[in-house]
MOPAC internal coordinates of N, CA, C and O (Angstrom, degrees):
PM7 1SCF
backbone

  N    0.0000 0     0.00 0     0.00 0    0    0    0
  C    1.4437 1     0.00 0     0.00 0    1    0    0
  C    1.5198 1   107.95 1     0.00 0    2    1    0
  O    1.2310 1   120.60 1   -32.59 1    3    2    1
  N    1.3265 1   116.47 1   147.41 1    3    2    1
  C    1.4570 1   120.53 1   177.23 1    5    3    2
  C    1.5185 1   109.82 1  -149.55 1    6    5    3
  O    1.2310 1   121.69 1   -18.84 1    7    6    5
  N    1.3427 1   114.37 1   161.16 1    7    6    5
  C    1.4603 1   120.29 1   175.11 1    9    7    6
  C    1.5199 1   108.48 1  -129.66 1   10    9    7
  O    1.2310 1   121.08 1   -25.14 1   11   10    9
  N    1.3418 1   115.55 1   154.86 1   11   10    9
  C    1.4566 1   122.63 1   177.74 1   13   11   10
  C    1.5259 1   107.85 1  -129.53 1   14   13   11
  O    1.2310 1   121.17 1   -50.78 1   15   14   13
  N    1.3319 1   115.36 1   129.22 1   15   14   13
  C    1.4609 1   120.90 1   177.96 1   17   15   14
  C    1.5274 1   108.07 1  -131.48 1   18   17   15
  O    1.2310 1   120.46 1   -38.62 1   19   18   17
  N    1.3253 1   116.73 1   141.38 1   19   18   17
  C    1.4544 1   121.20 1   176.79 1   21   19   18
  C    1.5221 1   108.35 1  -105.41 1   22   21   19
  O    1.2310 1   121.21 1   -70.50 1   23   22   21
  N    1.3344 1   115.28 1   109.50 1   23   22   21
  C    1.4568 1   122.13 1   178.57 1   25   23   22
  C    1.5258 1   108.72 1   -93.01 1   26   25   23
  O    1.2310 1   120.41 1    -0.51 1   27   26   25
  N    1.3306 1   116.82 1   179.49 1   27   26   25
  C    1.4575 1   121.72 1  -178.94 1   29   27   26
  C    1.5210 1   112.18 1   -58.63 1   30   29   27
  O    1.2310 1   120.19 1   132.88 1   31   30   29
  N    1.3547 1   117.24 1   -47.12 1   31   30   29
  C    1.4580 1   120.37 1  -174.25 1   33   31   30
  C    1.5225 1   114.46 1  -117.01 1   34   33   31
  O    1.2310 1   120.31 1  -172.60 1   35   34   33
  N    1.3422 1   117.02 1     7.40 1   35   34   33
  C    1.4683 1   119.06 1  -177.79 1   37   35   34
  C    1.5214 1   110.86 1  -158.63 1   38   37   35
  O    1.2310 1   121.80 1   -24.12 1   39   38   37
  N    1.3262 1   114.16 1   155.88 1   39   38   37
  C    1.4594 1   120.70 1   166.94 1   41   39   38
  C    1.5189 1   106.10 1   -98.70 1   42   41   39
  O    1.2310 1   120.11 1   -49.69 1   43   42   41
  N    1.3290 1   117.39 1   130.31 1   43   42   41
  C    1.4542 1   121.90 1  -175.21 1   45   43   42
  C    1.5181 1   109.18 1  -115.01 1   46   45   43
  O    1.2310 1   121.02 1   -58.42 1   47   46   45
  N    1.3414 1   115.66 1   121.58 1   47   46   45
  C    1.4640 1   122.18 1   176.60 1   49   47   46
  C    1.5182 1   106.92 1  -113.21 1   50   49   47
  O    1.2310 1   120.31 1   -50.92 1   51   50   49
  N    1.3260 1   117.01 1   129.08 1   51   50   49
  C    1.4550 1   121.67 1   176.62 1   53   51   50
  C    1.5171 1   108.59 1  -114.40 1   54   53   51
  O    1.2310 1   120.86 1   -55.26 1   55   54   53
  N    1.3368 1   115.97 1   124.74 1   55   54   53
  C    1.4592 1   122.31 1   178.52 1   57   55   54
  C    1.5214 1   108.67 1  -101.26 1   58   57   55
  O    1.2310 1   120.46 1   -56.14 1   59   58   57
  N    1.3209 1   116.73 1   123.86 1   59   58   57
  C    1.4605 1   122.42 1  -179.01 1   61   59   58
  C    1.5207 1   107.81 1  -107.75 1   62   61   59
  O    1.2310 1   120.50 1   -53.12 1   63   62   61
  N    1.3309 1   116.66 1   126.88 1   63   62   61
  C    1.4574 1   121.55 1   178.88 1   65   63   62
  C    1.5244 1   108.11 1   -80.92 1   66   65   63
  O    1.2310 1   120.81 1   -81.21 1   67   66   65
  N    1.3344 1   116.05 1    98.79 1   67   66   65
  C    1.4701 1   119.81 1   179.73 1   69   67   66
  C    1.5244 1   111.14 1  -112.05 1   70   69   67
  O    1.2310 1   121.28 1  -152.72 1   71   70   69
  N    1.3429 1   115.16 1    27.28 1   71   70   69
  C    1.4561 1   120.56 1   177.68 1   73   71   70
  C    1.5200 1   110.64 1   -82.77 1   74   73   71
  O    1.2310 1   120.90 1    25.43 1   75   74   73
  N    1.3062 1   115.87 1  -154.57 1   75   74   73
  C    1.4586 1   120.24 1   179.35 1   77   75   74
  C    1.5269 1   110.03 1   -84.80 1   78   77   75
  O    1.2310 1   120.49 1   -21.36 1   79   78   77
  N    1.3154 1   116.67 1   158.64 1   79   78   77
  C    1.4680 1   122.77 1  -179.04 1   81   79   78
  C    1.5236 1   109.73 1   -65.71 1   82   81   79
  O    1.2310 1   118.19 1   -31.80 1   83   82   81
  N    1.3153 1   121.06 1   148.20 1   83   82   81
  C    1.4690 1   125.80 1     1.52 1   85   83   82
  C    1.5280 1   111.54 1   -80.96 1   86   85   83
  O    1.2310 1   121.18 1   -43.39 1   87   86   85
  N    1.3133 1   115.34 1   136.61 1   87   86   85
  C    1.4597 1   121.58 1  -178.12 1   89   87   86
  C    1.5259 1   110.63 1   -89.75 1   90   89   87
  O    1.2310 1   120.66 1   -30.30 1   91   90   89
  N    1.3129 1   116.34 1   149.70 1   91   90   89
  C    1.4619 1   122.55 1   177.32 1   93   91   90
  C    1.5303 1   108.75 1  -100.45 1   94   93   91
  O    1.2310 1   120.95 1   -18.49 1   95   94   93
  N    1.3199 1   115.79 1   161.51 1   95   94   93
  C    1.4652 1   121.46 1   177.18 1   97   95   94
  C    1.5288 1   109.63 1   -66.10 1   98   97   95
  O    1.2310 1   120.57 1   -23.15 1   99   98   97
  N    1.3305 1   116.52 1   156.85 1   99   98   97
  C    1.4615 1   121.54 1   176.55 1  101   99   98
  C    1.5330 1   110.17 1   -58.59 1  102  101   99
  O    1.2310 1   120.64 1   -30.69 1  103  102  101
  N    1.3216 1   116.39 1   149.31 1  103  102  101
  C    1.4568 1   122.81 1   174.38 1  105  103  102
  C    1.5214 1   107.06 1  -114.20 1  106  105  103
  O    1.2310 1   120.77 1   -51.65 1  107  106  105
  N    1.3323 1   116.13 1   128.35 1  107  106  105
  C    1.4572 1   121.37 1   177.49 1  109  107  106
  C    1.5178 1   108.72 1  -109.47 1  110  109  107
  O    1.2310 1   120.92 1   -52.95 1  111  110  109
  N    1.3330 1   115.85 1   127.05 1  111  110  109
  C    1.4568 1   122.45 1  -179.78 1  113  111  110
  C    1.5217 1   107.74 1  -112.76 1  114  113  111
  O    1.2310 1   120.90 1   -59.24 1  115  114  113
  N    1.3327 1   115.89 1   120.76 1  115  114  113
  C    1.4663 1   121.97 1   178.80 1  117  115  114
  C    1.5133 1   108.38 1  -107.60 1  118  117  115
  O    1.2310 1   120.36 1   -62.33 1  119  118  117
  N    1.3218 1   116.91 1   117.67 1  119  118  117
  C    1.4633 1   121.82 1  -179.45 1  121  119  118
  C    1.5214 1   109.08 1  -102.04 1  122  121  119
  O    1.2310 1   120.96 1   -74.47 1  123  122  121
  N    1.3265 1   115.77 1   105.53 1  123  122  121
  C    1.4513 1   123.00 1   176.28 1  125  123  122
  C    1.5257 1   108.60 1   -98.62 1  126  125  123
  O    1.2310 1   119.58 1    -6.60 1  127  126  125
  N    1.3144 1   118.40 1   173.40 1  127  126  125
  C    1.4626 1   121.98 1   179.63 1  129  127  126
  C    1.5244 1   111.78 1   -65.76 1  130  129  127
  O    1.2310 1   120.14 1   146.65 1  131  130  129
  N    1.3435 1   117.33 1   -33.35 1  131  130  129
  C    1.4621 1   120.71 1  -173.41 1  133  131  130
  C    1.5270 1   115.03 1  -106.12 1  134  133  131
  O    1.2310 1   119.63 1   166.71 1  135  134  133
  N    1.3381 1   118.31 1   -13.29 1  135  134  133
  C    1.4581 1   120.37 1  -178.71 1  137  135  134
  C    1.5292 1   110.32 1  -162.58 1  138  137  135
  O    1.2310 1   121.64 1    -8.50 1  139  138  137
  N    1.3309 1   114.47 1   171.50 1  139  138  137
  C    1.4663 1   122.36 1   175.04 1  141  139  138
  C    1.5210 1   106.96 1  -123.01 1  142  141  139
  O    1.2310 1   119.90 1   -46.10 1  143  142  141
  N    1.3261 1   117.79 1   133.90 1  143  142  141
  C    1.4577 1   119.70 1   174.01 1  145  143  142
  C    1.5255 1   109.52 1  -116.12 1  146  145  143
  O    1.2310 1   121.28 1   -35.67 1  147  146  145
  N    1.3309 1   115.15 1   144.33 1  147  146  145
  C    1.4609 1   122.41 1   175.16 1  149  147  146
  C    1.5185 1   106.82 1  -117.59 1  150  149  147
  O    1.2310 1   120.32 1   -48.97 1  151  150  149
  N    1.3229 1   116.99 1   131.03 1  151  150  149
  C    1.4567 1   121.63 1  -178.70 1  153  151  150
  C    1.5207 1   109.52 1  -126.87 1  154  153  151
  O    1.2310 1   121.09 1   -40.88 1  155  154  153
  N    1.3458 1   115.52 1   139.12 1  155  154  153
  C    1.4624 1   120.76 1   176.16 1  157  155  154
  C    1.5209 1   108.07 1  -149.00 1  158  157  155
  O    1.2310 1   121.15 1   -43.28 1  159  158  157
  N    1.3298 1   115.40 1   136.72 1  159  158  157
  C    1.4587 1   121.14 1   177.65 1  161  159  158
  C    1.5184 1   109.97 1   -70.78 1  162  161  159
  O    1.2310 1   120.56 1   -47.67 1  163  162  161
  N    1.3337 1   116.53 1   132.33 1  163  162  161
  C    1.4579 1   123.16 1   176.82 1  165  163  162
  C    1.5265 1   107.42 1  -106.89 1  166  165  163
  O    1.2310 1   120.58 1   -73.80 1  167  166  165
  N    1.3303 1   116.49 1   106.20 1  167  166  165
  C    1.4729 1   121.28 1  -176.47 1  169  167  166
  C    1.5251 1   111.76 1   -66.17 1  170  169  167
  O    1.2310 1   120.00 1   146.12 1  171  170  169
  N    1.3250 1   117.61 1   -33.88 1  171  170  169
  C    1.4697 1   120.09 1  -179.70 1  173  171  170
  C    1.5231 1   111.53 1   -64.05 1  174  173  171
  O    1.2310 1   120.12 1   143.00 1  175  174  173
  N    1.3150 1   117.38 1   -37.00 1  175  174  173
  C    1.4623 1   121.81 1  -178.79 1  177  175  174
  C    1.5270 1   112.48 1  -100.23 1  178  177  175
  O    1.2310 1   120.31 1   173.50 1  179  178  177
  N    1.3280 1   117.01 1    -6.50 1  179  178  177
  C    1.4706 1   123.63 1  -179.01 1  181  179  178
  C    1.5288 1   111.49 1    54.42 1  182  181  179
  O    1.2310 1   121.16 1  -131.39 1  183  182  181
  N    1.3445 1   115.39 1    48.61 1  183  182  181
  C    1.4670 1   120.03 1   177.05 1  185  183  182
  C    1.5287 1   109.37 1  -155.35 1  186  185  183
  O    1.2310 1   121.50 1   -18.30 1  187  186  185
  N    1.3174 1   114.74 1   161.70 1  187  186  185
  C    1.4608 1   121.07 1   176.35 1  189  187  186
  C    1.5217 1   107.66 1   -88.23 1  190  189  187
  O    1.2310 1   120.52 1   -50.34 1  191  190  189
  N    1.3237 1   116.61 1   129.66 1  191  190  189
  C    1.4541 1   121.95 1   178.37 1  193  191  190
  C    1.5311 1   107.61 1  -100.24 1  194  193  191
  O    1.2310 1   120.30 1   -39.42 1  195  194  193
  N    1.3263 1   117.03 1   140.58 1  195  194  193
  C    1.4624 1   122.37 1  -177.44 1  197  195  194
  C    1.5229 1   110.55 1  -124.62 1  198  197  195
  O    1.2310 1   121.12 1   -43.45 1  199  198  197
  N    1.3258 1   115.46 1   136.55 1  199  198  197
  C    1.4631 1   122.93 1   173.24 1  201  199  198
  C    1.5172 1   106.16 1  -119.65 1  202  201  199
  O    1.2310 1   120.19 1   -47.12 1  203  202  201
  N    1.3402 1   117.24 1   132.88 1  203  202  201
  C    1.4595 1   122.07 1   178.36 1  205  203  202
  C    1.5212 1   109.26 1  -111.98 1  206  205  203
  O    1.2310 1   120.72 1   -51.52 1  207  206  205
  N    1.3348 1   116.23 1   128.48 1  207  206  205
  C    1.4588 1   122.57 1   178.62 1  209  207  206
  C    1.5248 1   109.34 1  -116.94 1  210  209  207
  O    1.2310 1   120.88 1   -41.36 1  211  210  209
  N    1.3297 1   115.93 1   138.64 1  211  210  209
  C    1.4571 1   119.85 1   175.36 1  213  211  210
  C    1.5291 1   108.71 1   -74.41 1  214  213  211
  O    1.2310 1   120.79 1   -13.17 1  215  214  213
  N    1.3097 1   116.09 1   166.83 1  215  214  213
  C    1.4609 1   119.95 1   178.43 1  217  215  214
  C    1.5320 1   110.89 1   -64.50 1  218  217  215
  O    1.2310 1   119.90 1   146.24 1  219  218  217
  N    1.3485 1   117.79 1   -33.76 1  219  218  217
  C    1.4656 1   120.50 1   176.20 1  221  219  218
  C    1.5262 1   110.93 1   -65.05 1  222  221  219
  O    1.2310 1   120.15 1   140.50 1  223  222  221
  N    1.3379 1   117.32 1   -39.50 1  223  222  221
  C    1.4627 1   120.16 1   177.50 1  225  223  222
  C    1.5282 1   110.89 1   -64.34 1  226  225  223
  O    1.2310 1   119.99 1   142.91 1  227  226  225
  N    1.3214 1   117.62 1   -37.09 1  227  226  225
  C    1.4671 1   121.12 1   178.35 1  229  227  226
  C    1.5228 1   110.31 1   -65.78 1  230  229  227
  O    1.2310 1   120.29 1   138.80 1  231  230  229
  N    1.3304 1   117.06 1   -41.20 1  231  230  229
  C    1.4721 1   120.32 1   177.34 1  233  231  230
  C    1.5260 1   110.55 1   -61.74 1  234  233  231
  O    1.2310 1   120.49 1   137.42 1  235  234  233
  N    1.3404 1   116.67 1   -42.58 1  235  234  233
  C    1.4634 1   120.84 1   177.46 1  237  235  234
  C    1.5257 1   110.92 1   -62.54 1  238  237  235
  O    1.2310 1   120.47 1   137.37 1  239  238  237
  N    1.3224 1   116.70 1   -42.63 1  239  238  237
  C    1.4656 1   120.89 1   179.12 1  241  239  238
  C    1.5207 1   110.95 1   -62.34 1  242  241  239
  O    1.2310 1   120.42 1   134.80 1  243  242  241
  N    1.3257 1   116.80 1   -45.20 1  243  242  241
  C    1.4684 1   120.53 1   179.46 1  245  243  242
  C    1.5255 1   110.61 1   -60.49 1  246  245  243
  O    1.2310 1   120.32 1   138.23 1  247  246  245
  N    1.3266 1   117.00 1   -41.77 1  247  246  245
  C    1.4672 1   120.55 1   178.35 1  249  247  246
  C    1.5198 1   110.76 1   -66.60 1  250  249  247
  O    1.2310 1   120.47 1   140.05 1  251  250  249
  N    1.3294 1   116.71 1   -39.95 1  251  250  249
  C    1.4664 1   121.31 1  -176.90 1  253  251  250
  C    1.5206 1   112.57 1   -64.26 1  254  253  251
  O    1.2310 1   120.10 1   150.42 1  255  254  253
  N    1.3121 1   117.40 1   -29.58 1  255  254  253
  C    1.4604 1   120.59 1  -178.32 1  257  255  254
  C    1.5237 1   112.26 1   -66.69 1  258  257  255
  O    1.2310 1   120.37 1   162.49 1  259  258  257
  N    1.3251 1   116.90 1   -17.51 1  259  258  257
  C    1.4634 1   120.94 1  -177.54 1  261  259  258
  C    1.5260 1   113.78 1  -113.71 1  262  261  259
  O    1.2310 1   119.94 1  -165.93 1  263  262  261
  N    1.3359 1   117.72 1    14.07 1  263  262  261
  C    1.4571 1   120.88 1  -176.98 1  265  263  262
  C    1.5297 1   111.04 1  -118.35 1  266  265  263
  O    1.2310 1   120.18 1   -25.03 1  267  266  265
  N    1.3271 1   117.26 1   154.97 1  267  266  265
  C    1.4616 1   120.03 1   175.31 1  269  267  266
  C    1.5316 1   110.48 1   -75.17 1  270  269  267
  O    1.2310 1   120.65 1    -6.55 1  271  270  269
  N    1.3227 1   116.36 1   173.45 1  271  270  269
  C    1.4514 1   122.73 1   179.63 1  273  271  270
  C    1.5233 1   110.85 1   -55.30 1  274  273  271
  O    1.2310 1   120.40 1   -40.26 1  275  274  273
  N    1.3494 1   116.85 1   139.74 1  275  274  273
  C    1.4504 1   121.08 1   179.47 1  277  275  274
  C    1.5143 1   111.37 1   154.97 1  278  277  275
  O    1.2310 1   120.38 1     3.76 1  279  278  277
  N    1.3282 1   116.88 1  -176.24 1  279  278  277
  C    1.4645 1   123.26 1   177.28 1  281  279  278
  C    1.5223 1   107.17 1  -116.47 1  282  281  279
  O    1.2310 1   120.58 1   -48.40 1  283  282  281
  N    1.3251 1   116.49 1   131.60 1  283  282  281
  C    1.4569 1   121.26 1  -173.69 1  285  283  282
  C    1.5260 1   110.75 1  -134.32 1  286  285  283
  O    1.2310 1   120.77 1   -19.62 1  287  286  285
  N    1.3222 1   116.13 1   160.38 1  287  286  285
  C    1.4469 1   123.77 1   172.37 1  289  287  286
  C    1.5263 1   107.31 1  -137.75 1  290  289  287
  O    1.2310 1   120.76 1   -56.28 1  291  290  289
  N    1.3324 1   116.15 1   123.72 1  291  290  289
  C    1.4627 1   119.46 1   177.93 1  293  291  290
  C    1.5122 1   109.54 1   -80.18 1  294  293  291
  O    1.2310 1   120.39 1   -44.15 1  295  294  293
  N    1.3237 1   116.86 1   135.85 1  295  294  293
  C    1.4568 1   121.49 1   177.65 1  297  295  294
  C    1.5125 1   109.73 1   -79.32 1  298  297  295
  O    1.2310 1   121.07 1   -43.62 1  299  298  297
  N    1.3166 1   115.56 1   136.38 1  299  298  297
  C    1.4722 1   120.99 1   176.54 1  301  299  298
  C    1.5204 1   108.07 1   -87.60 1  302  301  299
  O    1.2310 1   119.75 1   -43.41 1  303  302  301
  N    1.3390 1   118.07 1   136.59 1  303  302  301
  C    1.4765 1   120.22 1  -179.46 1  305  303  302
  C    1.5094 1   112.06 1   -68.29 1  306  305  303
  O    1.2310 1   120.10 1   180.00 1  307  306  305

């Protein structure tokens, strides 16, 4: 299950793990104009952990989801 919200400066997608146990904490994805952040609560450390990806990294990730195993480099126009 997931939700999508449009905030003033970002689009926020929340991914809820509603599969079978053991379940993971929700993942919140914030899409800003210049970067994407992923946030997830870490129960062991009792804090939210954040990963920031550049727009180029997001493009690489999107391409990688549709490719077979290997090492690739996307050409810049």
